[in-house]
C-alpha atoms as an extended CHARMM CRD file, in Angstrom:
* protein
*
       186  EXT
         1         1  UNK       CA            106.0170000000      169.8960000000      112.5150000000  PROA      1               0.0000000000
         2         2  UNK       CA            108.4990000000      172.7440000000      112.3720000000  PROA      2               0.0000000000
         3         3  UNK       CA            107.8400000000      175.1750000000      109.5250000000  PROA      3               0.0000000000
         4         4  UNK       CA            111.4720000000      175.9920000000      108.7400000000  PROA      4               0.0000000000
         5         5  UNK       CA            112.6130000000      175.3310000000      105.1470000000  PROA      5               0.0000000000
         6         6  UNK       CA            114.9040000000      172.4160000000      106.0830000000  PROA      6               0.0000000000
         7         7  UNK       CA            112.0690000000      170.6340000000      107.9400000000  PROA      7               0.0000000000
         8         8  UNK       CA            109.6650000000      171.2420000000      105.0540000000  PROA      8               0.0000000000
         9         9  UNK       CA            112.2010000000      169.8890000000      102.5660000000  PROA      9               0.0000000000
        10        10  UNK       CA            112.8410000000      166.8630000000      104.7990000000  PROA      10              0.0000000000
        11        11  UNK       CA            109.1070000000      166.1260000000      104.9110000000  PROA      11              0.0000000000
        12        12  UNK       CA            108.7720000000      166.4050000000      101.1130000000  PROA      12              0.0000000000
        13        13  UNK       CA            111.8000000000      164.1750000000      100.5870000000  PROA      13              0.0000000000
        14        14  UNK       CA            110.4070000000      161.5840000000      103.0350000000  PROA      14              0.0000000000
        15        15  UNK       CA            107.0550000000      161.5630000000      101.2340000000  PROA      15              0.0000000000
        16        16  UNK       CA            108.7670000000      161.1510000000       97.8650000000  PROA      16              0.0000000000
        17        17  UNK       CA            111.2220000000      158.3910000000       98.8570000000  PROA      17              0.0000000000
        18        18  UNK       CA            108.5490000000      156.3810000000      100.6880000000  PROA      18              0.0000000000
        19        19  UNK       CA            106.2750000000      156.7090000000       97.6340000000  PROA      19              0.0000000000
        20        20  UNK       CA            109.1140000000      155.4550000000       95.4300000000  PROA      20              0.0000000000
        21        21  UNK       CA            109.7860000000      152.4640000000       97.6920000000  PROA      21              0.0000000000
        22        22  UNK       CA            106.1290000000      151.5720000000       98.1240000000  PROA      22              0.0000000000
        23        23  UNK       CA            105.6780000000      151.8850000000       94.3590000000  PROA      23              0.0000000000
        24        24  UNK       CA            108.1810000000      149.0710000000       93.7900000000  PROA      24              0.0000000000
        25        25  UNK       CA            106.7990000000      146.9250000000       96.6050000000  PROA      25              0.0000000000
        26        26  UNK       CA            109.5340000000      147.5820000000       99.1820000000  PROA      26              0.0000000000
        27        27  UNK       CA            107.9190000000      148.4170000000      102.5520000000  PROA      27              0.0000000000
        28        28  UNK       CA            110.0080000000      151.1750000000      104.1610000000  PROA      28              0.0000000000
        29        29  UNK       CA            110.4550000000      151.3160000000      107.9460000000  PROA      29              0.0000000000
        30        30  UNK       CA            111.7170000000      154.5780000000      109.4370000000  PROA      30              0.0000000000
        31        31  UNK       CA            114.9440000000      154.2270000000      111.4270000000  PROA      31              0.0000000000
        32        32  UNK       CA            117.7270000000      156.6610000000      112.3440000000  PROA      32              0.0000000000
        33        33  UNK       CA            117.2460000000      160.2120000000      113.6140000000  PROA      33              0.0000000000
        34        34  UNK       CA            113.6890000000      160.5380000000      112.2670000000  PROA      34              0.0000000000
        35        35  UNK       CA            112.6360000000      157.4650000000      114.2390000000  PROA      35              0.0000000000
        36        36  UNK       CA            114.4270000000      158.7340000000      117.3400000000  PROA      36              0.0000000000
        37        37  UNK       CA            112.5200000000      162.0150000000      117.0340000000  PROA      37              0.0000000000
        38        38  UNK       CA            109.2120000000      160.1330000000      116.6340000000  PROA      38              0.0000000000
        39        39  UNK       CA            109.9350000000      158.3980000000      119.9620000000  PROA      39              0.0000000000
        40        40  UNK       CA            110.6090000000      161.7230000000      121.6970000000  PROA      40              0.0000000000
        41        41  UNK       CA            114.2990000000      162.4950000000      121.1250000000  PROA      41              0.0000000000
        42        42  UNK       CA            115.0540000000      166.1860000000      120.7910000000  PROA      42              0.0000000000
        43        43  UNK       CA            117.7600000000      166.5670000000      118.1050000000  PROA      43              0.0000000000
        44        44  UNK       CA            116.3760000000      167.7650000000      114.7870000000  PROA      44              0.0000000000
        45        45  UNK       CA            116.9480000000      165.1320000000      112.0760000000  PROA      45              0.0000000000
        46        46  UNK       CA            118.7770000000      166.2810000000      108.9680000000  PROA      46              0.0000000000
        47        47  UNK       CA            118.5130000000      163.1710000000      106.8010000000  PROA      47              0.0000000000
        48        48  UNK       CA            116.3360000000      160.1340000000      106.1810000000  PROA      48              0.0000000000
        49        49  UNK       CA            117.1380000000      156.5090000000      106.9750000000  PROA      49              0.0000000000
        50        50  UNK       CA            114.7500000000      153.7880000000      105.8790000000  PROA      50              0.0000000000
        51        51  UNK       CA            114.9680000000      150.0290000000      106.3010000000  PROA      51              0.0000000000
        52        52  UNK       CA            113.5950000000      147.8220000000      103.5110000000  PROA      52              0.0000000000
        53        53  UNK       CA            113.4790000000      144.0650000000      102.8820000000  PROA      53              0.0000000000
        54        54  UNK       CA            116.6500000000      142.7880000000      101.2170000000  PROA      54              0.0000000000
        55        55  UNK       CA            116.8580000000      141.9070000000       97.5670000000  PROA      55              0.0000000000
        56        56  UNK       CA            119.6250000000      142.7430000000       95.1680000000  PROA      56              0.0000000000
        57        57  UNK       CA            117.1400000000      142.1530000000       92.3600000000  PROA      57              0.0000000000
        58        58  UNK       CA            115.1200000000      145.1740000000       93.5740000000  PROA      58              0.0000000000
        59        59  UNK       CA            117.9680000000      147.6860000000       93.7200000000  PROA      59              0.0000000000
        60        60  UNK       CA            117.6880000000      148.9260000000       90.1410000000  PROA      60              0.0000000000
        61        61  UNK       CA            113.9070000000      149.3520000000       90.5100000000  PROA      61              0.0000000000
        62        62  UNK       CA            114.5240000000      151.3390000000       93.7260000000  PROA      62              0.0000000000
        63        63  UNK       CA            117.0890000000      153.5190000000       91.9750000000  PROA      63              0.0000000000
        64        64  UNK       CA            114.7520000000      154.1300000000       89.0520000000  PROA      64              0.0000000000
        65        65  UNK       CA            111.7600000000      154.9290000000       91.2840000000  PROA      65              0.0000000000
        66        66  UNK       CA            113.8710000000      157.3410000000       93.3640000000  PROA      66              0.0000000000
        67        67  UNK       CA            115.0500000000      159.1110000000       90.1980000000  PROA      67              0.0000000000
        68        68  UNK       CA            111.4110000000      159.3110000000       89.1200000000  PROA      68              0.0000000000
        69        69  UNK       CA            110.6300000000      161.1630000000       92.3660000000  PROA      69              0.0000000000
        70        70  UNK       CA            113.4240000000      163.6910000000       91.7300000000  PROA      70              0.0000000000
        71        71  UNK       CA            116.3000000000      162.0910000000       93.6660000000  PROA      71              0.0000000000
        72        72  UNK       CA            119.8550000000      161.7960000000       92.4500000000  PROA      72              0.0000000000
        73        73  UNK       CA            121.9420000000      158.8370000000       93.4970000000  PROA      73              0.0000000000
        74        74  UNK       CA            124.7940000000      159.8550000000       95.7970000000  PROA      74              0.0000000000
        75        75  UNK       CA            128.1210000000      158.2540000000       95.0780000000  PROA      75              0.0000000000
        76        76  UNK       CA            128.4910000000      155.5610000000       97.7110000000  PROA      76              0.0000000000
        77        77  UNK       CA            129.3960000000      152.1870000000       96.2190000000  PROA      77              0.0000000000
        78        78  UNK       CA            127.2380000000      149.3290000000       97.4490000000  PROA      78              0.0000000000
        79        79  UNK       CA            124.7780000000      151.5830000000       99.2800000000  PROA      79              0.0000000000
        80        80  UNK       CA            121.4360000000      152.9880000000       98.2760000000  PROA      80              0.0000000000
        81        81  UNK       CA            121.9670000000      156.6580000000       99.0840000000  PROA      81              0.0000000000
        82        82  UNK       CA            120.0050000000      159.4020000000       97.4140000000  PROA      82              0.0000000000
        83        83  UNK       CA            120.0060000000      163.1850000000       97.4670000000  PROA      83              0.0000000000
        84        84  UNK       CA            116.9370000000      165.3640000000       96.9790000000  PROA      84              0.0000000000
        85        85  UNK       CA            117.3080000000      169.0820000000       96.3360000000  PROA      85              0.0000000000
        86        86  UNK       CA            114.1090000000      170.9620000000       96.9940000000  PROA      86              0.0000000000
        87        87  UNK       CA            114.1960000000      174.1730000000       94.9600000000  PROA      87              0.0000000000
        88        88  UNK       CA            111.0890000000      175.5280000000       96.6860000000  PROA      88              0.0000000000
        89        89  UNK       CA            112.7740000000      175.4380000000      100.1040000000  PROA      89              0.0000000000
        90        90  UNK       CA            116.3990000000      175.7920000000       98.9150000000  PROA      90              0.0000000000
        91        91  UNK       CA            117.4020000000      172.7280000000      100.9090000000  PROA      91              0.0000000000
        92        92  UNK       CA            118.9830000000      169.3540000000      100.2040000000  PROA      92              0.0000000000
        93        93  UNK       CA            118.1740000000      166.1220000000      102.0150000000  PROA      93              0.0000000000
        94        94  UNK       CA            119.9490000000      162.7810000000      101.8580000000  PROA      94              0.0000000000
        95        95  UNK       CA            118.0760000000      159.4970000000      102.1100000000  PROA      95              0.0000000000
        96        96  UNK       CA            119.7610000000      156.2100000000      102.9660000000  PROA      96              0.0000000000
        97        97  UNK       CA            117.8490000000      153.0740000000      102.0700000000  PROA      97              0.0000000000
        98        98  UNK       CA            119.2510000000      150.2510000000      104.2060000000  PROA      98              0.0000000000
        99        99  UNK       CA            118.5070000000      146.6710000000      103.2600000000  PROA      99              0.0000000000
       100       100  UNK       CA            117.6070000000      144.3040000000      106.1050000000  PROA      100             0.0000000000
       101       101  UNK       CA            120.3350000000      141.8010000000      105.2680000000  PROA      101             0.0000000000
       102       102  UNK       CA            121.0020000000      140.4660000000      108.7880000000  PROA      102             0.0000000000
       103       103  UNK       CA            118.6440000000      138.4570000000      110.9790000000  PROA      103             0.0000000000
       104       104  UNK       CA            118.5430000000      141.3560000000      113.4540000000  PROA      104             0.0000000000
       105       105  UNK       CA            117.6160000000      143.9180000000      110.7820000000  PROA      105             0.0000000000
       106       106  UNK       CA            114.9660000000      141.5440000000      109.4060000000  PROA      106             0.0000000000
       107       107  UNK       CA            113.6110000000      141.3390000000      112.9510000000  PROA      107             0.0000000000
       108       108  UNK       CA            113.6300000000      145.1600000000      113.2320000000  PROA      108             0.0000000000
       109       109  UNK       CA            111.6890000000      145.3790000000      109.9720000000  PROA      109             0.0000000000
       110       110  UNK       CA            109.1840000000      142.7480000000      111.0820000000  PROA      110             0.0000000000
       111       111  UNK       CA            108.5900000000      144.3540000000      114.5020000000  PROA      111             0.0000000000
       112       112  UNK       CA            107.9340000000      147.8380000000      113.1010000000  PROA      112             0.0000000000
       113       113  UNK       CA            104.7150000000      149.4810000000      114.1570000000  PROA      113             0.0000000000
       114       114  UNK       CA            102.6220000000      152.3730000000      112.8360000000  PROA      114             0.0000000000
       115       115  UNK       CA            103.9940000000      155.7660000000      113.7980000000  PROA      115             0.0000000000
       116       116  UNK       CA            103.6620000000      159.4300000000      112.9540000000  PROA      116             0.0000000000
       117       117  UNK       CA            106.7910000000      160.8680000000      111.3850000000  PROA      117             0.0000000000
       118       118  UNK       CA            106.7430000000      164.4730000000      110.1350000000  PROA      118             0.0000000000
       119       119  UNK       CA            102.9320000000      164.3880000000      110.1580000000  PROA      119             0.0000000000
       120       120  UNK       CA            102.8480000000      161.2140000000      108.0420000000  PROA      120             0.0000000000
       121       121  UNK       CA            101.6910000000      157.7420000000      109.0940000000  PROA      121             0.0000000000
       122       122  UNK       CA            104.5550000000      155.3260000000      108.3500000000  PROA      122             0.0000000000
       123       123  UNK       CA            105.9770000000      152.0920000000      109.7670000000  PROA      123             0.0000000000
       124       124  UNK       CA            108.3960000000      152.9620000000      112.5860000000  PROA      124             0.0000000000
       125       125  UNK       CA            111.1140000000      150.8480000000      114.2020000000  PROA      125             0.0000000000
       126       126  UNK       CA            110.3460000000      150.1180000000      117.8520000000  PROA      126             0.0000000000
       127       127  UNK       CA            112.1550000000      152.1090000000      120.5200000000  PROA      127             0.0000000000
       128       128  UNK       CA            113.8200000000      148.8990000000      121.7570000000  PROA      128             0.0000000000
       129       129  UNK       CA            115.1910000000      148.1100000000      118.2980000000  PROA      129             0.0000000000
       130       130  UNK       CA            116.4390000000      151.6750000000      117.8160000000  PROA      130             0.0000000000
       131       131  UNK       CA            118.2510000000      151.4290000000      121.1510000000  PROA      131             0.0000000000
       132       132  UNK       CA            119.7520000000      148.0770000000      120.1760000000  PROA      132             0.0000000000
       133       133  UNK       CA            120.8940000000      149.4150000000      116.7940000000  PROA      133             0.0000000000
       134       134  UNK       CA            123.1710000000      151.9450000000      118.5480000000  PROA      134             0.0000000000
       135       135  UNK       CA            123.9700000000      150.3150000000      121.8990000000  PROA      135             0.0000000000
       136       136  UNK       CA            127.0900000000      148.5410000000      120.6600000000  PROA      136             0.0000000000
       137       137  UNK       CA            128.5730000000      151.6960000000      119.1360000000  PROA      137             0.0000000000
       138       138  UNK       CA            131.4450000000      153.5530000000      120.7850000000  PROA      138             0.0000000000
       139       139  UNK       CA            130.5540000000      156.7970000000      118.9990000000  PROA      139             0.0000000000
       140       140  UNK       CA            129.6040000000      159.4990000000      121.5580000000  PROA      140             0.0000000000
       141       141  UNK       CA            126.6050000000      160.6960000000      119.5120000000  PROA      141             0.0000000000
       142       142  UNK       CA            125.2120000000      157.1490000000      119.3260000000  PROA      142             0.0000000000
       143       143  UNK       CA            125.7020000000      156.7010000000      123.0600000000  PROA      143             0.0000000000
       144       144  UNK       CA            123.9230000000      160.0040000000      123.7640000000  PROA      144             0.0000000000
       145       145  UNK       CA            120.9970000000      159.0050000000      121.5340000000  PROA      145             0.0000000000
       146       146  UNK       CA            120.6800000000      155.6630000000      123.3570000000  PROA      146             0.0000000000
       147       147  UNK       CA            120.5960000000      157.4430000000      126.7200000000  PROA      147             0.0000000000
       148       148  UNK       CA            117.9910000000      159.8940000000      125.4680000000  PROA      148             0.0000000000
       149       149  UNK       CA            115.7910000000      157.1370000000      124.0140000000  PROA      149             0.0000000000
       150       150  UNK       CA            116.0190000000      155.1890000000      127.2700000000  PROA      150             0.0000000000
       151       151  UNK       CA            114.8610000000      158.3050000000      129.1390000000  PROA      151             0.0000000000
       152       152  UNK       CA            112.0560000000      159.1080000000      126.6830000000  PROA      152             0.0000000000
       153       153  UNK       CA            110.6360000000      155.5970000000      126.4380000000  PROA      153             0.0000000000
       154       154  UNK       CA            111.3290000000      154.0100000000      129.8390000000  PROA      154             0.0000000000
       155       155  UNK       CA            107.6690000000      153.5030000000      130.6920000000  PROA      155             0.0000000000
       156       156  UNK       CA            106.6750000000      152.2330000000      127.2370000000  PROA      156             0.0000000000
       157       157  UNK       CA            109.4300000000      149.8210000000      126.3090000000  PROA      157             0.0000000000
       158       158  UNK       CA            109.6130000000      146.0520000000      126.4850000000  PROA      158             0.0000000000
       159       159  UNK       CA            112.5360000000      145.8490000000      128.9210000000  PROA      159             0.0000000000
       160       160  UNK       CA            112.6940000000      142.0440000000      128.7730000000  PROA      160             0.0000000000
       161       161  UNK       CA            113.0740000000      142.0460000000      124.9790000000  PROA      161             0.0000000000
       162       162  UNK       CA            115.6930000000      144.7990000000      125.1910000000  PROA      162             0.0000000000
       163       163  UNK       CA            117.7020000000      142.8570000000      127.7820000000  PROA      163             0.0000000000
       164       164  UNK       CA            117.5140000000      139.5640000000      125.8580000000  PROA      164             0.0000000000
       165       165  UNK       CA            118.5410000000      141.1020000000      122.5560000000  PROA      165             0.0000000000
       166       166  UNK       CA            121.3720000000      143.1430000000      124.1260000000  PROA      166             0.0000000000
       167       167  UNK       CA            122.7040000000      139.9730000000      125.7510000000  PROA      167             0.0000000000
       168       168  UNK       CA            122.4390000000      138.1270000000      122.4310000000  PROA      168             0.0000000000
       169       169  UNK       CA            124.4010000000      140.9210000000      120.7220000000  PROA      169             0.0000000000
       170       170  UNK       CA            127.0400000000      141.0580000000      123.4570000000  PROA      170             0.0000000000
       171       171  UNK       CA            126.0910000000      144.6530000000      124.2730000000  PROA      171             0.0000000000
       172       172  UNK       CA            124.3460000000      144.1970000000      127.6220000000  PROA      172             0.0000000000
       173       173  UNK       CA            127.1440000000      145.8400000000      129.6390000000  PROA      173             0.0000000000
       174       174  UNK       CA            126.9930000000      148.9420000000      127.4320000000  PROA      174             0.0000000000
       175       175  UNK       CA            123.2110000000      148.9760000000      127.7800000000  PROA      175             0.0000000000
       176       176  UNK       CA            123.4880000000      148.8400000000      131.5840000000  PROA      176             0.0000000000
       177       177  UNK       CA            125.8930000000      151.7990000000      131.5950000000  PROA      177             0.0000000000
       178       178  UNK       CA            123.5750000000      153.7950000000      129.3120000000  PROA      178             0.0000000000
       179       179  UNK       CA            120.5670000000      152.9050000000      131.4710000000  PROA      179             0.0000000000
       180       180  UNK       CA            122.3640000000      154.0960000000      134.6150000000  PROA      180             0.0000000000
       181       181  UNK       CA            123.1980000000      157.3650000000      132.8770000000  PROA      181             0.0000000000
       182       182  UNK       CA            119.5930000000      157.7610000000      131.7110000000  PROA      182             0.0000000000
       183       183  UNK       CA            118.3280000000      157.2790000000      135.2670000000  PROA      183             0.0000000000
       184       184  UNK       CA            120.7890000000      159.9020000000      136.5480000000  PROA      184             0.0000000000
       185       185  UNK       CA            119.6220000000      162.4230000000      133.9420000000  PROA      185             0.0000000000
       186       186  UNK       CA            115.9200000000      161.5780000000      134.3240000000  PROA      186             0.0000000000
């Protein structure tokens, strides 16, 4: 792990928010830029994104546990977004807690596997699911991250699952374009 203050603060924030979630019985799965990095993507993550089982009845317990770990709730109606300011490292990290409210996100949560994220053992979304989460997006950064993940994980992924789920989501054409670009770059 990088020893710069932002990376150290990110690691401390990840440890604290996962402890808060586990403390209230909500199993966190790492998604977003941290998960992409765990699968081999190069961009340095700045924030935390975690996927948890849905349950409106658990939101207040999550908020309370996060506050207990030193987080402040960021103003974002309807979302569970927290901010952690680490005085030791003079850095601030945001953490988004995403509820698995769709059948696809529930599937992502259920398929998670053990991974090493910032030197910690945590449940990690599969590379296929991370690719699928961004394949349908038209945002250039999402497209670039899909291409990079395809390049990094080509020999380890379940291509059949990826194809089936992309077809189901209506994103197979975008996946094919990204795959062609990944092959060109590889």
